[in-house]
C-alpha positions, -999 to +999 in steps of 0.1 A: +008-422-391-009-430-353+031-443-349+039-409-353+017-391-336+021-414-298+056-406-304+048-367-307+024-365-285+046-393-257+078-372-258+070-337-238+058-357-213+095-382-207+108-343-208+090-338-182+110-328-146+098-355-123+082-332-097+066-303-120+044-286-099+010-284-089+004-319-106-025-347-098-040-378-112-076-384-120-097-412-123-127-416-143-149-450-143-183-452-158-207-479-169-239-469-201-265-489-210-281-486-240-305-503-264-303-506-298-325-512-323-305-517-357-273-528-339-249-538-375-272-512-396-294-525-416-311-522-443-350-520-447-350-545-471-321-568-458-340-568-420-366-580-438-352-607-448-331-612-414-373-615-396-380-639-424-352-670-415-352-675-452-313-667-455-294-676-423-264-683-436-262-641-447-266-633-405-246-644-375-266-621-355-297-640-333-313-606-330-315-568-349-316-552-314-299-560-281-294-536-249-253-533-251-233-526-221-203-501-221-175-497-198-154-476-193-119-461-172-095-429-184-067-422-163-059-385-165-027-368-157-023-328-149+006-315-139-002-274-136+030-252-147+016-214-133+012-183-160-017-201-174+010-236-187-007-268-180+005-302-200-021-331-197-021-365-211-049-388-207-055-433-207-090-445-216-100-482-219-141-489-233-160-515-246-197-529-260-209-561-243-240-572-266-265-592-241-280-615-271-251-614-303-215-615-285-202-611-323-205-577-322-189-568-293-157-556-291-129-533-270-103-503-279-079-481-262-073-447-268-044-418-257-042-376-254-016-353-251-032-316-243-006-291-239-026-254-223-012-220-231-028-189-213-064-165-230-068-205-243-045-217-260-048-256-263-025-279-290-040-316-286-028-350-299-053-379-297-045-419-312-072-442-312-067-483-318-098-502-320-077-538-324-109-559-342-148-548-350-173-567-369-189-553-396-212-580-413-215-608-434-203-604-467-206-618-502-165-626-508-172-631-547-136-655-548-148-682-529-158-713-556-192-722-559-194-750-540-235-767-534-243-765-503-215-734-489-218-703-487-202-679-503-214-649-474-181-643-449-174-628-417-163-595-424-139-578-396-112-550-402-085-531-374-090-496-368-069-459-361-069-430-357-047-397-353-064-364-345-043-330-337-061-298-331-057-263-319-078-241-301-083-205-284-104-183-272-113-150-297-133-135-270-150-134-238-173-161-243-160-174-282-136-203-289-117-211-321-105-244-333-093-264-365-084-298-366-071-326-386-080-367-385-068-398-399-084-428-395-067-465-415-086-492-419-074-532-427-098-559-434-094-591-426-073-614-457-109-617-473-121-586-486-089-563-487-107-542-508-121-525-483-091-515-470-094-474-467-073-447-446-094-408-445-085-379-439-108-352-427-100-309-417-124-296-390-130-262-380-152-255-352-165-226-335-182-223-294-201-197-279-194-202-238-218-185-212-250-178-224-276-176-208-287-205-182-250-212-176-256-220-218-228-231-241-237-237-283-208-259-305-209-256-346-184-274-365-179-287-399-156-305-422-147-321-451-134-362-457-114-379-480-118-415-481-101-434-506-101-475-505-077-505-524-101-510-542-085-545-558-075-573-544-052-603-544-067-612-579-060-587-597-045-586-631-025-560-639-038-535-671-071-548-662-100-530-641-102-544-611-135-563-605-141-554-566-158-531-556-146-498-549-156-477-517-141-445-518-157-417-512-155-380-502-184-353-481-197-326-460-200-333-419-219-309-399-229-305-373-246-283-342-245-291-306-265-271-276-261-277-236-287-254-205-286-255-171-322-267-164-320-260-119-291-265-097-293-272-061-264-270-030-255-304-042-269-306-074-273-295-108-297-306-138-287-300-174-306-302-204-284-307-240-295-310-281-271-324-310-277-321-347-250-342-370-254-340-404-229-357-434-224-364-464-210-395-488-204-395-528-190-423-538-159-421-560-160-459-578-160-453-617-167-491-623-203-495-635-208-533-624-204-520-587-240-517-585-236-505-548-213-473-554-210-461-582-229-436-591-242-433-552-247-406-526-255-408-490-268-382-466-270-388-431-287-369-407-286-373-368-300-362-338-298-365-305-312-360-267-305-359-234-306-354-199-279-347-172-277-346-134-248-338-118-242-347-079-208-330-070-187-335-062-179-372-083-212-380-094-235-378-129-260-394-147-271-394-181-305-405-202-308-398-236-322-410-268-305-408-301-320-411-340-297-422-372-314-421-405-291-427-437-306-420-470-288-437-503-298-428-538-284-452-559-266-451-595-284-460-626-269-492-620-289-505-594-314-533-602-351-525-582-341-553-555-308-544-545-302-537-508-298-496-513-274-493-479-303-474-463-311-473-424-325-466-396-309-464-361-323-456-326-308-461-293-315-450-257-301-456-229-284-442-188-256-436-187-237-428-151-196-417-141-179-415-110-147-392-113-127-381-087-086-371-084-068-399-064-033-380-060-017-346-067+014-332-059+013-292-046+037-270-054+055-277-025+065-306-032+038-326-004+020-361-018-019-364-009-045-390-010 
């Protein structure tokens, strides 16, 4: 699916004339610094075990919280064909680098193609890949029990995401959008039962030109994730003994932005957002105590303050808190890790953006 989206996304660019009117190339560089107090989203139960130091083989981190650097680089090509017709292609790369826990570092690449028409109509196609992401140490029941050796192993997966969306203006100050999102997770050989494909439908409403140069965005959707739920030792005709991470649930969010003050060359804006997500796990295996009858409810809130300095620089400070509450099924043991977790993040991001090349309608290059 992601490969198909890439082909669809790049085909208009390949067909575009080399000297389309009004072309430009922009560069955006960014660096954010974030302190995350629970980098692997461990539950209170596991954090207590980690702090005690009683089971070091269950963990591969040096600290539960860490300072995370996130550098990013993006190139955006745009072509204005006139009469509201525009093409845009963006390539972006970024990564997370931890101060004390390099084991959790990762890098990602994304591509976005956007076609725009008059009256605010836009078609967007995107593809994102994360080649290797460390989840945490997980128990591998397929390993033989050997005295002195741990049965906890490093769990990593590669992630690919494909998106397609359509946006258009409803009224002068209102936009509507619909979208589809596909996610594919492929784990390493030790945990192939966790491989999963997710499908998500989305609907969004945007209200612009509100007082204080503000805007409000509302979004909602429904997602279904289907896990492989079986590994190589599956016996035909016998219910697999592996975990089933399949789930379904709703997602919703609201974000508001407003200008607080401005000067001749700068302005200050504030933003606040709230997200809600539900997960009902579909496991029909009573022995799968971690997922059988389980439901999760995630609440997340984020506030930010951004300073813009014309024409290139901006800085944003932010605070984010996530709270995932897991309601376990009837077979969960009292001491079983419930899967609930809390995460707080505080950070500062810096960004420079500017045009590095352009070609006007007359064909002259500018640098």
